[in-house]
C-alpha positions as CSV (number, residue, x, y, z in Angstrom):
1,Q,101.7,-91.7,-20.2
2,K,101.5,-95.3,-19.1
3,V,103.4,-97.9,-21.0
4,I,101.8,-100.9,-19.2
5,E,98.4,-101.1,-17.4
6,L,97.8,-104.0,-15.0
7,A,94.4,-104.9,-13.8
8,P,93.5,-105.9,-11.2
9,A,96.5,-104.5,-9.3
10,R,98.9,-107.2,-8.4
11,N,100.3,-107.7,-5.0
12,I,97.7,-105.7,-3.2
13,H,96.4,-107.3,0.0
14,P,92.7,-108.2,-0.4
15,Q,91.8,-106.3,2.8
16,L,93.5,-103.2,1.5
17,R,91.7,-103.5,-1.8
18,E,88.4,-103.8,0.1
19,R,89.2,-100.7,2.1
20,L,89.9,-98.7,-1.0
21,L,86.7,-100.0,-2.7
22,D,84.6,-99.2,0.4
23,C,85.9,-95.6,0.4
24,A,85.3,-95.2,-3.3
25,V,81.7,-96.5,-3.1
26,T,81.0,-94.4,0.0
27,L,82.2,-91.3,-1.8
28,A,80.1,-92.0,-4.8
29,M,77.0,-92.8,-2.8
30,N,77.4,-89.7,-0.6
31,C,77.6,-87.5,-3.7
32,N,74.7,-89.3,-5.4
33,Y,77.2,-90.0,-8.3
34,K,75.7,-91.8,-11.3
35,G,77.6,-93.0,-14.4
36,A,81.2,-94.1,-15.2
37,G,84.1,-92.6,-13.4
38,T,87.4,-93.3,-11.7
39,V,88.2,-92.7,-8.0
40,E,92.0,-92.4,-7.4
41,F,94.0,-92.9,-4.2
42,L,97.6,-92.8,-3.3
43,V,98.8,-95.7,-1.2
44,R,101.8,-95.2,1.2
45,G,103.6,-98.2,2.3
46,D,103.5,-101.9,1.4
47,L,100.7,-103.0,-0.8
48,D,100.6,-106.4,0.7
49,S,100.0,-104.9,4.2
50,T,96.5,-104.9,5.6
51,D,97.0,-101.5,7.3
52,A,98.8,-99.4,4.6
53,D,97.8,-95.8,4.6
54,F,96.1,-94.2,1.7
55,V,94.7,-90.8,0.8
56,F,92.0,-89.7,-1.7
57,M,93.5,-88.1,-4.8
58,E,90.7,-87.3,-7.2
59,V,87.5,-88.4,-9.1
60,N,87.5,-88.4,-12.8
61,P,83.9,-88.1,-13.9
62,R,84.4,-89.6,-17.3
63,V,85.4,-92.8,-19.1
64,Q,89.2,-93.1,-19.0
65,V,91.4,-93.9,-21.9
66,E,92.4,-97.1,-20.1
67,H,88.8,-98.2,-19.8
68,T,89.4,-101.1,-22.2
69,V,91.8,-102.6,-19.6
70,T,89.0,-102.5,-17.0
71,E,86.5,-104.0,-19.5
72,E,88.8,-106.9,-20.2
73,A,89.5,-107.5,-16.5
74,T,85.9,-107.3,-15.3
75,G,83.9,-108.4,-18.4
76,I,81.8,-105.3,-18.1
77,D,81.3,-103.1,-21.2
78,I,81.6,-99.7,-19.5
79,V,80.4,-97.7,-22.5
80,Q,77.3,-99.7,-23.1
81,T,76.4,-100.0,-19.4
């Protein structure tokens, strides 16, 4: 279990964040995914590097327990949306 949840992730290079986001959106669009879910990746290397390697881990097709952290960070009510 997590003790602390930080959002958005600190010390991640904006270009790396964009690459991860692009992959998650592409995956969801190619699967015609609708609704709330979490796409998880493992990042190898330095988070403040633009070219850090990452691999897809899993998609969780449900609202996560930590969804309230995301709601606070984004201002989006995931359950209502």
